[in-house]
C-alpha positions in Angstrom: 7.7 -13.4 13.0 7.1 -17.0 13.9 7.2 -19.3 10.8 3.9 -21.1 10.0 4.2 -24.8 10.3 4.8 -26.7 7.0 2.5 -29.4 8.2 -1.1 -28.7 7.3 -4.3 -30.8 7.1 -7.6 -30.2 5.3 -10.7 -30.6 7.3 -14.3 -29.5 7.1 -15.0 -26.6 9.5 -18.3 -24.9 10.4 -18.4 -21.4 8.8 -19.7 -19.9 12.1 -16.4 -20.9 13.8 -14.3 -18.8 11.4 -13.5 -15.1 11.9 -11.9 -12.8 9.3 -8.8 -11.0 10.8 -8.2 -8.8 7.7 -11.6 -8.2 6.1 -11.7 -6.8 2.5 -14.4 -4.9 0.6 -15.3 -7.1 -2.4 -16.4 -6.2 -5.9 -20.0 -7.4 -6.1 -19.8 -8.5 -9.7 -16.7 -10.6 -9.0 -18.3 -12.0 -5.8 -21.3 -13.1 -7.8 -19.0 -14.9 -10.2 -17.3 -16.7 -7.3 -20.7 -17.8 -5.9 -21.8 -19.0 -9.4 -18.6 -20.9 -10.0 -18.7 -22.6 -6.6 -22.4 -23.5 -7.0 -21.7 -25.0 -10.4 -18.3 -26.6 -10.0 -17.7 -26.8 -6.3 -14.8 -25.4 -4.3 -11.5 -25.9 -6.2 -9.2 -24.7 -3.5 -9.8 -24.8 0.3 -9.5 -21.8 2.4 -6.6 -21.4 4.9 -7.2 -20.9 8.6 -5.3 -21.1 11.9 -6.8 -22.8 15.0 -7.4 -21.0 18.3 -8.6 -22.3 21.6 -11.0 -19.9 23.4 -13.2 -20.1 26.5 -16.1 -20.8 24.2 -14.3 -23.7 22.6 -12.4 -24.2 19.3 -12.2 -21.3 16.9 -10.4 -20.4 13.7 -8.9 -17.3 12.2 -9.0 -16.9 8.4 -5.7 -16.5 6.7 -6.8 -16.3 3.1 -10.0 -17.2 1.2 -12.5 -14.5 2.3 -14.3 -14.6 -1.0 -14.7 -18.4 -0.9 -15.9 -18.3 2.7 -18.5 -15.6 2.0 -19.7 -17.5 -1.2 -20.2 -20.6 0.9 -22.2 -18.5 3.4 -24.3 -17.0 0.6 -25.0 -20.5 -0.7 -26.3 -21.5 2.7 -23.5 -24.0 3.4 -22.7 -24.7 7.0 -19.2 -26.3 6.5 -16.3 -25.5 4.3 -13.0 -27.4 3.4 -10.1 -25.6 5.1 -6.3 -26.0 5.3 -5.2 -25.6 8.9 -1.8 -24.0 9.5 0.0 -23.2 12.7 0.4 -19.4 12.9 -0.1 -16.7 15.4 -2.7 -13.9 14.9 0.1 -11.6 13.8 1.3 -14.1 11.3 -2.2 -14.6 10.0 -2.6 -10.9 9.5 0.8 -10.6 7.6 0.0 -13.7 5.5 -3.3 -12.2 4.6 -1.7 -8.9 3.6 0.9 -10.7 1.5 -1.8 -12.9 -0.2 -3.8 -9.8 -1.1 -0.7 -8.1 -2.6 0.2 -11.2 -4.5 -3.1 -11.2 -6.5 -2.7 -10.3 -10.1 -5.3 -7.6 -10.1 -6.0 -5.4 -7.2 -7.1 -1.8 -6.7 -4.7 0.9 -5.6 -6.7 1.3 -2.4 -5.8 -2.4 -1.6 -2.1 -1.6 -2.2 -2.4 1.3 0.2 -4.0 -0.7 3.0 -1.7 -3.7 2.6 1.7 -1.9 2.5 0.5 0.5 5.1 -0.6 -2.4 7.3 2.9 -4.0 7.1 4.6 -0.7 7.8 2.4 -0.1 10.9 3.3 -3.5 12.2 7.0 -2.6 12.2 8.3 -4.1 9.0 11.0 -2.2 7.2 11.1 -1.3 3.5 13.4 -4.3 2.6 11.2 -6.7 4.5 8.1 -5.5 2.8 9.8 -5.7 -0.6 10.9 -9.3 0.1 7.4 -10.4 1.3 5.5 -8.8 -1.5 8.0 -9.4 -4.4 8.0 -5.7 -5.1 11.2 -3.7 -5.6 12.6 -1.7 -2.6 12.4 1.5 -4.6 8.8 0.9 -5.4 7.9 0.1 -1.7 9.9 3.2 -0.5 8.1 5.4 -3.0 4.7 4.0 -2.0 5.4 4.6 1.7 6.4 8.2 1.0 3.2 8.7 -0.9 1.2 7.2 2.0 2.9 9.4 4.5 1.9 12.4 2.5 -1.7 11.3 2.0 -1.2 11.1 -1.8 -3.9 8.5 -2.6 -4.5 10.1 -6.0 -0.9 9.8 -7.0 -0.7 6.3 -5.5 -3.6 5.2 -7.7 -1.9 6.6 -10.8 1.3 4.7 -9.9 -0.6 1.4 -9.4 -2.4 1.8 -12.7 1.1 2.5 -14.3 0.1 5.9 -15.5 3.2 7.5 -14.0 6.4 6.0 -12.5 6.6 5.9 -8.7 9.8 8.1 -8.9 7.9 10.9 -10.7 5.0 10.6 -8.3 7.3 11.1 -5.3 8.9 14.1 -7.0 5.4 15.6 -7.6 4.4 15.0 -4.0 7.4 16.9 -2.7 7.2 19.8 -5.1 5.2 23.0 -4.9 3.0 24.2 -7.8 5.7 26.3 -9.4 8.1 23.3 -9.8 5.7 20.7 -11.0 6.1 21.8 -14.7 9.8 21.4 -14.5 9.4 17.9 -13.0 7.2 17.0 -16.0 9.7 18.4 -18.4 12.5 16.4 -16.8 10.4 13.3 -16.9 9.8 13.9 -20.6 13.5 14.4 -21.4 14.3 11.2 -19.5 11.6 9.4 -21.5 9.7 8.5 -18.4 6.6 10.3 -19.6 5.8 10.4 -23.3 2.7 10.6 -25.4 -0.6 9.7 -23.7 1.2 9.1 -20.4 2.4 12.8 -20.3 -1.2 13.9 -21.1 -2.6 11.7 -18.3 0.0 13.1 -15.9 -1.0 16.7 -16.7 -4.7 15.8 -16.2 -3.8 14.1 -12.9 -2.0 17.1 -11.6 -4.9 19.4 -12.5 -7.3 17.1 -10.6 -4.9 17.0 -7.6 -4.7 20.8 -7.6 -8.5 21.3 -7.9 -9.8 18.3 -5.9 -7.0 17.5 -3.4 -4.6 14.6 -2.8 -7.2 12.1 -1.6 -9.6 10.0 -3.7 -12.8 11.8 -2.5 -13.7 13.8 -5.5 -17.0 15.0 -4.2 -15.6 16.9 -1.3 -16.4 20.6 -1.4 -13.3 22.7 -1.7 -12.8 25.7 0.6 -13.0 29.1 -1.0 -9.5 30.5 -1.5 -8.9 34.2 -1.2 -7.3 35.6 -4.4 -4.0 37.2 -3.5 -1.0 38.6 -5.4 1.0 35.5 -4.6 -1.6 33.2 -6.1 -1.8 35.5 -9.2 2.0 35.3 -9.6 1.9 31.6 -9.1 -0.7 31.1 -11.8 1.2 33.4 -14.2 4.4 31.4 -13.5 2.6 28.1 -14.2 1.3 29.5 -17.5 4.8 30.8 -18.4 6.4 27.4 -17.6 3.7 25.6 -19.7 4.4 27.8 -22.7 8.2 27.4 -22.3 7.7 23.6 -22.4 5.6 23.9 -25.5 8.2 26.1 -27.2 10.9 23.7 -26.3 8.9 20.8 -27.7 8.2 22.8 -30.9 11.9 23.7 -31.3 12.9 20.0 -31.0 10.3 19.0 -33.5 11.4 21.7 -36.0 15.0 20.6 -35.7 14.1 17.1 -36.4 12.1 18.1 -39.5 15.0 20.2 -40.8 17.3 17.1 -40.3 14.9 14.9 -42.2 14.5 17.4 -45.0 18.3 17.8 -45.4 18.7 14.0 -45.3 16.2 13.5 -48.1 17.7 16.3 -50.1 21.2 14.8 -49.8 19.9 11.4 -50.8 18.0 12.8 -53.9 21.2 14.4 -55.0 22.7 11.0 -55.5 21.9 9.8 -59.0 22.4 6.1 -58.1 19.9 6.4 -55.3 17.4 8.1 -57.6 17.8 5.3 -60.2 17.1 2.8 -57.5 13.9 4.6 -56.5 12.8 4.7 -60.1 13.4 1.0 -60.5 11.3 0.3 -57.4 8.5 2.8 -58.4 9.2 5.0 -55.4 10.4 8.2 -57.1 7.5 10.4 -56.2 7.2 12.7 -53.1 4.3 14.3 -51.3 3.7 17.8 -52.8 4.5 19.7 -49.6 7.8 18.0 -49.2 8.7 18.3 -52.8 7.9 22.1 -52.7 10.1 22.5 -49.6 13.0 20.7 -51.3 12.7 22.8 -54.4 12.6 26.0 -52.4 15.8 24.9 -50.5 17.6 24.2 -53.8 16.4 27.6 -55.3 17.8 29.4 -52.2 
């Protein structure tokens, strides 16, 4: 890619001379805030454009600043301050994609469009990672999800509900193996607590509504077969095994805690210390369990 010139000048350009090479769909509430701020305080940062010579005369392609440009148009302004850089149309497109990715807050659909746009234009995973300040593993995982049409999983990754590695594993697994993937993620401490619950809910939505983000699409009727019954039964068995395993771990931890407390309370010095600090009482349930253990 040709490097944009480091020399740039700020000039006032007619808004009707500027075309947007990478248009974005804007949040209306945020757009109204941009319009209000510019109307009250003026433009704090000029837009960035690249000059083009056409048969109709001088023309400009927008590199970044679509929201500011549209706000100026909404305010009825005919000219806007712009920073002119020397870049090809391809460079403008890439710079726009990178600028969109660099924003602090962006929707998962923006991430899909931007990384996919760089991939389509021939950039490799390492190049995309370098341009977007994302890790190579993250970019590689996102690209795999894109190739499989997993927008629902991609949105969960972007909102940090599940790690990208877990999302890739889910995308490559069939229904019978998803429970084991969740169990492995739990044991590796990748999914715990509310994240594990959110992941289960996401998988249920993915199975019932599909991989895409269109939740209102009617699902085709599926013929009930012996294979689907076996699969449903196996999923239920896997779910119960996971719960049993979790209950067993919890029970072992409780036994360890109970034995640790019993051992400490057998030490007279420790008991004297608790009495001195006014901490020598126990909850009734725990006290009854300790006494039952001693009686046994």
